[in-house]
C-alpha positions in Angstrom: 114.9 83.5 148.6 113.5 81.9 145.5 113.7 83.8 142.3 111.2 82.8 139.7 112.5 82.2 136.2 111.2 84.7 133.6 108.6 83.6 131.1 109.8 84.4 127.7 108.3 84.8 124.2 110.1 85.4 120.9 108.1 88.5 119.7 108.1 92.1 120.9 105.3 93.3 123.1 105.8 97.0 122.3 105.7 98.5 118.8 109.2 99.8 117.9 107.6 102.8 116.3 106.0 103.8 119.5 109.3 103.3 121.4 111.0 105.6 118.9 108.3 108.2 119.2 108.4 108.2 123.0 112.2 108.4 123.1 112.3 111.3 120.6 110.0 113.2 123.0 112.1 112.4 126.0 109.3 110.3 127.6 111.6 108.0 129.4 111.8 107.1 133.1 114.2 104.9 135.0 112.6 101.9 136.6 114.9 102.1 139.5 118.1 103.6 140.9 120.2 100.7 139.5 119.4 101.9 136.0 120.5 105.4 136.9 123.8 104.0 138.2 124.4 101.9 135.1 123.7 104.8 132.8 126.1 107.0 134.9 128.7 104.3 134.8 128.6 104.3 131.0 129.2 108.0 131.1 125.8 108.7 129.5 122.9 111.0 130.3 119.2 110.9 129.7 119.5 112.5 126.3 122.0 109.9 125.2 119.6 107.2 126.4 116.8 108.7 124.5 118.9 108.9 121.3 119.9 105.2 121.7 116.2 104.2 122.1 115.1 106.4 119.3 117.4 104.5 116.9 116.8 100.9 118.1 116.3 98.6 115.2 114.1 95.4 114.9 117.3 93.4 114.4 118.4 94.3 118.0 115.3 92.6 119.5 116.1 89.5 121.6 112.8 88.5 123.4 110.1 89.6 125.7 110.0 88.5 129.3 108.0 88.8 132.5 108.5 87.5 136.0 104.9 86.9 137.1 101.9 85.5 135.3 100.1 88.8 135.7 103.2 91.0 135.5 104.1 93.4 132.7 106.0 92.2 129.6 109.5 93.7 129.1 111.2 93.8 125.7 114.9 93.0 125.7 117.2 94.5 123.0 121.0 94.1 122.5 122.9 96.6 120.4 126.3 98.2 119.8 125.9 101.9 120.5 127.6 105.0 121.7 127.2 108.7 121.3 129.2 110.2 118.4 133.0 110.2 118.9 133.1 107.3 121.3 133.7 103.6 120.9 130.4 101.6 121.0 129.3 99.6 124.0 127.5 96.2 123.6 124.3 97.2 125.5 121.6 95.2 127.2 118.4 97.1 127.2 115.2 96.0 128.9 112.0 98.2 128.6 108.3 98.5 128.6 105.7 101.1 127.8 103.1 102.2 130.5 99.6 101.2 130.0 98.7 104.3 128.0 101.9 103.9 125.9 102.9 107.4 126.9 106.2 106.7 128.8 109.0 104.2 128.4 110.0 102.6 131.6 113.6 101.6 131.3 114.3 98.5 133.5 117.9 97.8 132.4 120.5 99.8 130.4 124.0 98.4 130.8 126.8 96.6 129.1 125.9 93.0 128.2 127.1 90.7 130.9 
């Protein structure tokens, strides 16, 4: 099996204000079962994930990437974060908004590897 290397660019595809807005409304879906497992392994729930996304900062942005020329762009963030009262984790977060920018699709949410 050949895995294509991701195409990257140094600027965000999705407006951070839109991400904040969607996260504050709870409009987040997991892009696969792996994301759910990773969130569970961190001891978090969807409300925690929404809180984390609603407080992302521009300084956390790493790059945008996509895996096919006509595929969707995903924004990648890294940040230290944890719910109140816990030690923060160094998180790797990959996400995109749907075409109508109504829902965040979370593609990755785990400790940085």
